[in-house]
N, C-alpha and C positions, 0 to 999 in steps of 0.2 A: 435575576441578577445578569447587571451588565456592570461592565468593568470601559475605564473611559479608557481604551489605551487605542493609542493604531496599530494599524496591518504591523506595518510595520515594524513599531515596537515590540508590540506580541512578539513576532521574530527575531529583532532582535534579543529578547528577550530570555529565548529558549535556543539563541544559539547560543546562547553565557551558562543559560545551565550543559548543555549539549560539550560544548567547549572544558565546562570546570567537572563534569562529569570524565569524560577520557583522559585527560592531566591527573584524574584521583583511579581509575580502573582502565589500563589501556587495556586495551584486548590484542591476546597473543596469536605472531600467525594463523593456528590453528584455532581456533576462535571468530579472525576476521572470516578464514576458507568456513569456514559456515555456518557463519552470518549469510559470510554470499551464495550462495551453493539454496539455503533457507530459504533467503529471497527468489531465485531461482523458479526452486520449487512450486511459491507460493504463486507463480507469473506463472510458469508450467497451467495453473491449478487450476487459474480466472480466466487465459487465455481458451483450457480445456468448455469451463465452465457457461462461458460468451458460446464458445459457439455450441455447445448442446441446447442452448437457452434461444440462439436461431435457427436453429433447424429448427427445433417446437416447435415457432410460430412460424418456421415457412409451413411445417406443415398446417398448420392449421388453419395459415390462411388458401393453402392449398388445397384444404375442405370444405374452403367455405363457413368454417365455425367463427374466425372471426375475420375483424377488414383492417 
């Protein structure tokens, strides 16, 4: 399925949909804090996964198992 819509048009539609949702259902200060903490926690998990992957790759390279 292909849509004949530009990236800018798609972004505008998404922004509008988000804005409408936020106006109808604004987050409480506690919810905003929870979302921020969830984003931070996910970023930390992603950084840990990346570090583990890089460490594993480096170990395999040092053993000559991959180049």
